[in-house]
N, C-alpha and C positions, 0 to 999 in steps of 0.2 A: 651162146647165151646171147640172149639181147638185153638192152638197156633198160634200165626202170623207167617207167613212166612217171612223171611227175602229175598225179591228180589230184592232190588235196590244195587247199586253197593254201596251208603254211608253207607248202613248196614254191608256190610262184609269187604270191604277192609282194613276198619282200623284193624281188626283184621288178616287178611290175612298178611300186612304188618308186622306187630307187632310179627306174629311168625317167621316169617324168621328173624326177628333182635333176637328174641330170642333165635334162634338156633346160632347166631352168638355169641351171651353174653355167652351160654354154653360153649364155646371154650377157656374162659377168664381162669380158673384156667390152663388151660393146653398148652396156647401160649407160655411161660417163657421156653428156649429151647426147643422148638418145633421140632420136626422131620421133613423134607423137606415135606413127605408124610404127615401127619398131616396137615400141612402149603397148600398142594396141595387140600386135602376134604377142609379144609376152607377156598381157593380161589372158589371152587366149591358152596359151600353156600353163600358167600359173592355174588356170579353174581346173585344167583338165587333172594336174595334181593335185588340187583341193578336192576333186571327185573319187580320185584314185583314194586318198585316203582315206574322206568319208565314207564310202563303201564300202568299206573293209574295218572300219574303226570298232566293231563289234568284238573283232578277234585280237585288235590291237591292244598294247598296253595301252592304261592310262591317260601317258603321256602323248597319245594321240590327240587330247583334247586340246593341248596347247599348240601344238603343229598347226591344228586347224585354226585357231585363234590366230595367229599369226599369219597365215596363209590369206585369211579373211581381211586382214588390217591391210596388205598392200595389196589385196585383189582390191579391196575399196578405194585405195587410190586411185589406181589404175581405173577404174571404174569412172571415181567422179571427173578423170583427168579425160577420159574417153565423152563422157557426157559434157564436159566442156567445149572439147574438140567440134563436136558436132552440131551443139549450137551455136558456136562460133561460125562453122561453114553456113548452118541454115541461115543466120541473118543475114552475114556478109551478103549471100545469095540473095535473099529478100530485098536488099538494099541495093543490090544493083539492079534487081528488078525495076523496083522503084524509081530510080532514078530514070529507066527507060521510060517508065510509065507518065512520069512528071513533064517529060519531055514532050509527050504527047498530047497531052493535054493543057490547057493554060493553067499558069500557075496559080492562080489565083484560087481555080479549086481545089488544088491540094497543100495540105500543111506536108511539113519536113517532120517525120515520124521518131522525133527526138527523144521518146521512151525506148523505143528501139536501138537508136545509137547508142543511148547510155548503158541500156542491158548488152549490149557489147560489147560495149567498154568494160563491164564487170565480169563477164565472161571470160574477155581477153585476160584480165589481170587474176582471173579464176586459174586460168589454165595456164599462165605463168608463173604462178603460186606453187600449182602442183608439180610443173615441171622442174623447177628451184628445190622444191622439197623430197623428188622421189629420190636423190640419193639416198637421204635419211631412211625411209622406208624400206628401201633395199638392205642398207646396211644393218638393221633390224631381223630384216627378216633373213637375210646372209649370214646368219650368227652362229660361232661353234655353240651356244645353248640349244639353236633351235636342231643344229645335226645331233646334237646329243640328245635330245627328245625322242627326232625320228628314228633314230636307232634301238632308245630303250622302247619305242612303242612297237617296234618292229622284232625286237628281242625275244618278246614271248612267244611267238610261231614255233 
């Protein structure tokens, strides 16, 4: 006798969604003082989890809306952090090239880009603030309430 084949969505969605959630939980020991690079990879995995839940929201329980809302909150935090990091890298690169450019020209013909320097300071502060507050976002996301809502959303299958 051959084994039954799982062919209905209700047969496979729960393990699919939980596999993505397990990946996120696997980051847990590394998230305290995590690098921006690790948090960027975490963000990518959060997106995958979100897409798994969103793509099957029609067949999941109504609690899936709360789960998606929580995913969006941490994803937004991580997205803002990534945006600040990219901006800082871009501006630092620009200012380094600017210094080289100024050396090639007479300093009388070039002005220091103070607005860009100030903007870099703002983005650095934003990045540091987002890093400092990430643990709050993680604890909110990694709550028993989210796990409870996720289980209820899947239980209807």
